[in-house]
N, C-alpha and C positions, 0 to 999 in steps of 0.2 A: 504494499500499500504506498510504504514511504517512497519507493523508487517511482511509483506511478505519479505521485504528488511532485517529485523532483523533476520528472520529465516535462510535465504539464507546465510547470514553473518556468523551466528553460525554453520551452516553445513559445511561451508567452512574452518572454523578455526578447526573443529573436524577431517577434512579430512587431513589438513596439520600437525596438532599434531601427526598423526600416531596412531597406536595401543598402548594401555597403559596396562601394566599387573595390574591385580587387586590384591589387598591385601586380603588374605583369612585367618580368624581367625583359629587358630590351632583346636578348639572346633568345627569347622563345615567344616572339610575336607570331600571331596568326591572323586569320582573316577577319576575326570579329572586331568590334569597336572595342578600344582597351584604353586603359590610364598607364602611362609610363612615367618613371621618374629618375632624373639624373643630373648630372653637371654638364653644362655646356663647355665643350673643349675648343670648339672653332665657330667663327661666324662668317656666313657668305650671304650678306645682304639680308634677304627674309629667309635664309635657311641656316640652321645651325647643326652642329654634330653633338648629340645628346649621348653620355655615357654613363653605364651604370657597373656594377661588378661583373655583369654577365655578357657584356657587350656594348656596341655603339651602334647608332643609326643617325640617318640624315633626316632632320625634322623640317618640314615646310611649314613656315609659320603663317601662310597666307599670300595671296596675289599681290603685285606691286601697288595696286589702287586701294587694297584694304588698309585698315587701321595698321600703322607700323609698329612693331614691337622691338623695342630697342633692348638687346640684351647683350652682355659681355661675357668674354672666358671666365669660368669659375662660378658663375650662377648656377644655383640649383633649380630646377624647374619641375612642375607637374604638368604634364600634357596629356589631354583627352583627345582622341582622335581615332584613326584607322591606318593600318599598314598598307602600302602600296607598293607596286613593283620598284619604283623609284626612291623608296624611303618611307617616311611617316607622315601623313598629312594631319596636323593639328586642326582641332576645333574649338578648343579653349586652352588657354596656358595661365597656370597659377605660379606667380613667384614666392619666395620665401616670406616675404612680408604678408602674404595671404590675398593680395590683390589679383584678380581673375580678369583675364581679357578674353572675350569671345570673339572668333575669327569669322568673317562673313567671305563666303566663297561665292564664285559665279563671275560672269563678265562685268565690265565696269559700267556705271551709267552711260547712256548715249551722250549725254553732255561731256562726259570725261574723256570719250574716244576721240572727239572732236577738237579738243581743247590743245592748242599747240603748246609744246614744251616750252619752259621758261628759257630765255637765252643764256641765264647763269648756268644752266645746266652743262652746256658746252663748255664753259670756263671750268665747270668743277670736273670734268673728264680729263683736262690738261691735253698734253700732246699725244698724238697716236704712237702706236708701236715703232721703234727704230728699226729702220730698214738695214737689215743684217747684210754682210758681204757674202755673195755667192760663191761656193767652191766649184761649181761647174756652170760654164755658159750655157745659153739657150741652144748653141749648135751642139754642144757636148752633150747635152740633155737628149736632143734629138736622136744623136747617134746611140747613146746609150739604150733609150726606149726601143729602138729599131733592132738593137742586138738581142733584147728581151722578147722580140715577137710582136711588138706593137706596131700598127699601121695607121695610116690616114690620120696623122697627127695634125690637127687643124689649128688649134690654139694653145699658146703657152702664155699664161698669165703669171707676172712675177708679183708676189705677195711680200709682206715684210719678213717672213721666216719660212716660206715655201714657195713652190711653183703649183700652179693648177693647170691641168694640161687635159684636154679633150682629145680621144684617139679610140682606136679599135684594139681591144685586146687580143691575144693569140686565139681565142675561140670566136672572134668576129663581132663580139658584142661591143656596142659604143658605150664607152666609159669615161668618167671624170676622175683623172689621177691626182692625188696630191703627194708632191715629191719634196723631200727636204733638200736643203740647199747643198748637199753632197750628192745628190743624184739618187738618193734611195726612194723607193716608193712606200709610203706607209699607209696610204687609203686608196681604195678604189670604189667608186660609186658608180652603179649600173645605171645607164640612160636608157638605152634599148638593145634588144637582142638580136633582131633580125640582121643578117649580114646584108641582104639585098635592100634593105631599107636605108639607103645613104642619103642623108639630108644635105 
């Protein structure tokens, strides 16, 4: 009898306490909406790296047009949201002082899309990337790509740190190549596959 009374009292206490959000270690994220807690190690604009004892994840604190949440490395945050393929999308962020910010997602209001960027933003960005010296010339690059089986090399565009080249790969597919300044291909993007469809 005493045991039954004890169980009933414990059940009543659980009902009164109401639902409790479970703390989920970052290393065991799943597809459900969850609450994670950890320390900020790095900040990349509106994205931060949050780490706990089990691992670390990239947390998206909302789109650029949403309310900015300024955080610094070393802060501890409690984040409610959902894991995604590219990290963790926050819905609400609670700081150590107890203040909670709810994050609004979705497209910006129509007025914000048409609003021109302030001129000061260009000044804040500063000078563009420095043009590094190329170790291979465009002529040498053409020869190197031809030796690898690339044909129909139409355009070579010099960027600050690489070349972008449109050509046909050895399989006859039209591709865009990203080639470093030493002449090594590090990216090939497929444009179209049919050998006979030459633009």
